[in-house]
C-alpha positions in Angstrom: 71.6 75.4 74.7 70.2 78.8 75.7 69.0 77.4 79.0 72.4 75.9 79.6 74.2 79.2 78.9 71.7 81.0 81.1 72.5 78.6 84.0 76.2 79.1 83.5 75.8 82.9 83.5 73.5 82.8 86.5 75.9 80.6 88.3 78.8 82.9 87.5 76.8 86.0 88.6 75.9 84.2 91.8 79.6 83.3 92.5 80.5 86.9 91.8 77.9 88.3 94.1 78.9 85.8 96.9 82.6 86.8 96.4 81.7 90.5 96.6 79.6 89.8 99.7 82.4 87.9 101.3 84.8 90.7 100.6 82.4 93.3 102.1 81.9 91.0 105.1 85.6 90.6 105.5 86.2 94.3 106.2 87.3 94.7 109.8 85.6 97.6 111.6 87.9 99.5 113.9 86.2 102.0 116.3 88.9 104.6 116.9 88.5 107.3 119.6 90.3 110.4 120.9 89.3 113.3 123.2 90.2 116.4 121.2 88.7 118.2 118.2 88.4 116.6 114.8 90.5 119.4 113.3 92.9 119.4 110.4 95.6 120.7 112.8 94.8 118.7 115.8 97.6 116.1 116.5 95.2 113.4 117.7 93.0 113.7 114.7 96.0 113.8 112.3 97.3 110.6 113.9 93.9 108.8 113.7 93.3 109.8 110.1 96.8 109.0 108.9 96.5 105.6 110.5 93.2 104.9 108.6 94.8 106.1 105.4 97.8 103.9 105.7 95.6 100.9 106.5 93.7 101.5 103.3 96.8 102.0 101.3 98.3 98.7 102.5 95.1 96.7 102.4 92.3 98.3 100.3 88.9 97.5 101.6 90.1 95.3 104.5 89.5 97.9 107.3 86.6 100.2 108.0 87.9 102.7 110.5 85.2 104.7 112.2 86.2 107.9 114.0 84.9 109.1 117.4 86.7 112.4 118.3 85.9 115.0 120.9 85.4 112.4 123.8 82.4 110.9 122.1 83.3 107.6 123.7 84.3 109.0 127.0 87.5 110.4 128.5 90.9 108.8 128.3 90.3 106.6 131.3 87.0 105.3 129.8 88.6 104.6 126.5 91.5 102.7 128.0 89.0 100.6 129.9 87.0 100.1 126.7 90.1 98.7 124.9 90.9 96.5 127.9 87.4 95.0 127.7 87.4 94.8 123.9 84.5 97.3 123.6 86.7 99.9 121.9 89.1 98.9 119.2 91.6 101.6 119.1 92.5 105.1 120.4 95.0 107.9 120.4 95.7 108.7 124.0 98.2 111.0 125.7 101.0 109.2 127.6 100.0 111.0 130.7 96.7 109.2 130.9 98.3 105.9 129.8 100.3 106.2 133.0 97.0 105.5 135.0 97.4 101.9 134.1 101.2 101.8 134.1 103.2 104.4 136.0 106.3 104.0 133.9 104.6 106.1 131.2 105.1 109.1 133.5 108.7 109.1 132.2 107.7 111.5 129.4 106.0 113.8 131.9 109.2 114.5 133.7 109.6 118.3 133.3 112.2 119.6 130.9 113.5 116.1 130.1 113.9 116.4 126.3 115.8 119.2 124.6 114.0 118.8 121.3 111.6 116.6 119.3 114.3 114.6 117.6 115.7 113.6 121.0 112.2 112.5 122.1 111.7 110.5 118.9 115.0 108.7 119.3 114.1 107.6 122.8 110.5 106.6 122.1 111.3 104.7 118.9 114.1 102.9 120.5 114.4 100.3 123.3 112.9 102.5 126.0 109.8 103.3 123.9 109.4 99.6 123.0 109.7 98.6 126.6 107.0 101.0 127.6 104.6 99.7 125.0 105.3 96.1 125.9 104.1 96.7 129.4 100.5 97.3 128.1 100.0 94.0 126.5 99.3 92.0 129.7 96.6 94.6 130.4 94.8 94.0 127.2 96.2 96.8 125.0 98.8 96.7 122.2 100.9 99.8 121.9 101.6 100.5 118.2 103.9 103.5 118.7 104.2 107.1 119.8 102.7 109.9 117.7 103.2 113.4 119.1 101.3 116.5 120.1 104.6 118.2 120.5 106.0 120.1 123.5 103.5 121.5 126.0 103.6 125.3 126.6 101.9 127.6 129.1 99.0 129.9 128.3 97.3 132.2 130.8 95.6 135.5 131.4 97.9 136.9 134.2 101.4 137.4 132.8 104.1 136.1 130.4 106.2 133.3 131.9 109.9 134.2 131.5 111.3 132.8 134.8 110.2 130.2 137.3 109.1 133.1 139.6 106.5 134.1 137.0 104.5 131.0 137.8 103.9 132.2 141.4 100.2 132.2 142.3 98.9 131.5 138.8 95.9 129.0 138.8 96.7 126.5 136.0 94.6 123.7 134.7 97.0 120.7 134.5 96.4 117.2 133.3 94.9 114.9 136.1 98.3 113.5 137.0 100.0 113.6 140.4 103.4 114.3 138.6 102.0 117.3 136.7 100.4 118.6 139.9 103.7 118.3 141.8 105.7 119.8 138.9 103.7 122.9 138.8 103.4 123.2 142.5 107.2 123.2 142.7 107.3 125.9 140.1 105.1 128.0 142.3 101.7 127.9 140.5 98.4 126.8 141.9 97.7 123.6 139.8 94.2 122.4 139.4 93.6 119.0 137.7 90.6 119.1 135.4 89.2 116.8 132.8 90.0 118.0 129.3 86.3 118.4 128.5 86.0 121.0 131.3 89.1 123.1 130.5 87.9 125.6 128.0 84.9 126.6 130.1 87.1 126.9 133.2 89.4 129.4 131.5 86.5 131.2 129.9 84.8 131.6 133.3 88.0 132.5 135.2 88.0 129.3 137.3 91.6 129.0 136.2 94.0 131.6 134.8 95.3 129.3 132.1 96.7 125.9 131.3 99.7 124.0 129.8 99.1 122.6 126.4 100.7 121.9 123.0 100.6 124.5 120.2 98.3 122.6 117.8 95.8 121.9 120.6 95.8 125.6 121.6 94.9 126.6 118.1 92.5 123.7 117.1 90.5 124.2 120.3 90.3 128.0 120.0 92.2 129.0 123.1 93.4 132.3 121.6 89.8 133.4 122.1 90.0 133.2 125.9 93.7 133.6 126.8 96.2 136.4 126.5 99.7 135.0 127.0 101.5 132.1 125.3 104.9 131.3 126.9 107.0 128.7 125.0 108.1 126.8 128.1 108.4 123.4 126.3 108.2 121.9 129.8 107.1 118.4 128.7 107.0 116.5 125.4 103.5 115.3 124.8 103.7 111.8 123.4 100.5 110.3 122.1 100.1 106.6 122.2 98.5 105.0 119.1 96.8 102.0 120.8 94.7 99.0 119.7 92.8 96.6 121.9 94.5 93.2 122.2 91.2 91.5 121.5 90.9 93.4 118.2 94.5 92.6 117.3 94.2 88.9 118.2 91.1 88.7 115.9 93.3 89.5 112.9 95.4 87.1 110.9 99.2 87.3 111.3 99.4 89.1 107.9 96.8 91.7 108.9 98.5 92.2 112.2 101.7 93.0 110.3 99.8 95.4 108.1 98.4 97.2 111.2 101.9 97.6 112.7 103.4 98.8 109.4 100.5 101.2 108.8 100.9 102.7 112.3 104.7 103.2 111.8 104.1 105.1 108.5 101.2 107.1 110.0 103.3 108.1 113.0 106.2 109.2 110.7 103.8 111.3 108.6 102.1 112.7 111.6 105.3 113.9 113.2 106.3 115.6 109.9 102.9 117.3 109.7 103.0 118.5 113.3 106.5 120.1 112.8 105.3 121.8 109.6 102.1 123.0 111.2 103.7 124.5 114.3 105.4 127.4 112.5 102.2 128.4 110.8 100.2 127.9 114.0 102.4 130.3 115.9 101.8 133.0 113.2 98.1 132.5 113.4 98.0 132.5 117.2 99.9 135.9 117.2 97.5 137.2 114.6 94.6 136.4 116.9 96.2 138.7 119.6 98.1 136.4 121.9 101.4 137.7 123.3 104.1 135.1 122.6 107.5 134.8 124.4 110.4 132.5 124.4 112.2 131.1 127.5 115.8 132.1 127.7 117.2 130.3 130.8 115.8 126.8 130.7 118.4 125.7 133.3 116.7 127.9 135.9 113.5 125.9 135.4 115.3 122.5 135.5 116.9 123.4 138.8 113.5 124.3 140.3 111.9 120.9 139.3 114.9 118.7 140.4 112.9 117.4 143.4 110.3 116.0 141.1 112.9 113.7 139.5 113.9 112.4 142.9 110.3 111.9 144.0 109.2 110.0 140.9 112.4 108.1 140.0 111.2 105.0 142.0 107.6 105.3 140.9 108.5 105.4 137.2 111.4 102.9 137.5 114.8 103.9 138.6 116.6 102.0 135.8 114.2 103.4 133.2 114.8 107.0 134.4 118.6 106.5 134.7 118.9 105.0 131.2 116.8 107.8 129.7 118.8 110.5 131.4 122.0 109.0 130.2 120.7 109.0 126.6 119.5 112.6 126.7 122.8 113.8 128.1 125.0 112.0 125.6 
């Protein structure tokens, strides 16, 4: 009798152990990378961590998200290639760099396109944003949605930017994008495309006078230590693609794929709310660290100056896409 009970107990324990083992083995590892700091106020980091949190909330123990911030897995181009090859599972990547594999993503880089964040959200959460993300799938990447780094502003060590003429002659690090280079050349500056990993040192050593960058990234990456002026130019809205490798997505069940999409939507909504709340406090802290901050009063003067950029890139981005977006932002 005792032996029989022991066998039953042993068998039950074995089944339990095998069940636990199977559950542990069932956890899907997602290697998630981004290029900026792993800071509480960094937009990329917030998007990545909220995504992991929402996955855990929706499917406890099913996903093991491993974080690789601060270009540990390479720059944006290398991470995009990694997802295409299935070597990297997921990433948070600026739309500017996504445009290296599909030029239509340069839509968001058109200078002074959006008047505010709400307008950008409406466009990117709607048909236009969905159309952009769908273009990535044939290239091995699933676009889950657009988080945000917010509007990009200008910081430099020469002067405050209050009019287009103030850009004249200033050496600015810009994102490695032909559209960004042309936009700032038209504004009169001397744009220099540099990898993000080289930017801080370039400013610190005077190779460039400054750069254009979102508020949260200015603060999280300690730019108040090396730059004097912050001009709230809001020249482009910095959309962040929350992306996953198609190979990683295809390896999930239909139910798990649905959870990934729902988790990304919730994470993006939370991330946008956090960025908006953080920006006001960040401005205060940047000022406390000694940067001189100024607003831009006549945005139309800047829009008039960059009008040739729209004409030049309309065909490259997609004339229909640009025209539909312009119609929506002017309604």
